[in-house]
N, C-alpha and C positions, 0 to 999 in steps of 0.2 A: 464400499462405495464410495465415488469420489466426489467431494466437496467445494466447491467455484463459488469464493469469495468476490465480488466485485466495489471498487472503492469509485465511489463519482467524487472528484472536487467541484466545483462553479468558484470564479477570482471573480470583481468586481470590475477590473477591466484587463487589457495587459501589460501595464505600467507595475505588474502586483506578479510578483514570482509565483509560480507555485513552493511547495517546499522540497527538498533536495533530502531523500535519504542518506545517511551515514554510511561508512566503510562497512562499518559494526553490520549494521542490517542488510545490504547487501551480502557479506559474507553469511549470513545464517540464509539466504536464499540461494544462497550457490553452493551452502552445504546439505541443505535439504532436494535442490536438484538434482546434485550429485547424488544421494542419498536413495534416489527416486521416491520419495513421498511429496516432490511440490512439481508442481509444472507454474512456471512464468510465463503467462499468457502478455504479458505484454501492457503495455498503452497506445493512448491515440488520444488527441487535443482534436476537439470541434473544429472545424472550419474560422467561425472568429478567432479561435483561442481561448476562449473563455473557460471552456468544460474540458476538464482530465477524464480519464477513463482508464482505470487498469486493474487487472484479474490474477486470482492467485488459483492456481487449482490442486486441492491438496486429496491423497490416495484412500483417506479415512481420517475417522474421530480423533484418533488419537496422531495424529499426523499435525491436524490442524489445534489442535487444544498444546500440542507439545512446542510448536511456532507462540501460540498467543501467549505462552508462558514464558517462553524463552526469553531474558534480560535483556536482549536488544532489542526485542518486537518491542517490550512492553516499554522503553527508552524510546524508542519512536514513531510510537505511537503519543507520547504523551507532550514530545517535542513537537509533533506536526501539527495535534491539535490545540496547543498554545501557540506558535507557528499560525495559525487556520485564524483563530480567533483575533489576537491580535492585526491580522491583514485583510477581515471582511473574506473569508475564504467558509464557501459553506461547502458541507459534504453530508453523503448519502454513501452508508455500505449496507451490499445488500446478500 
């Protein structure tokens, strides 16, 4: 059974940049896409530029857990949360 996870981020204004993922995190996604365990559904930004939505679909629980526990993802999440807190960006994961 596939699992889709969606990250929604809202920034206070368009002068605040959204966090950018590291090359290591991008490599993790690329590896999992190549292995067939992840579909990167891509992202979109609202018309007013304040809300960014991104979603990933995992092939199963095992793939999702491998992604969540990979050190590259752990570092990305920590960096993103710190950046967002420092810059007034809220996030919701569903």
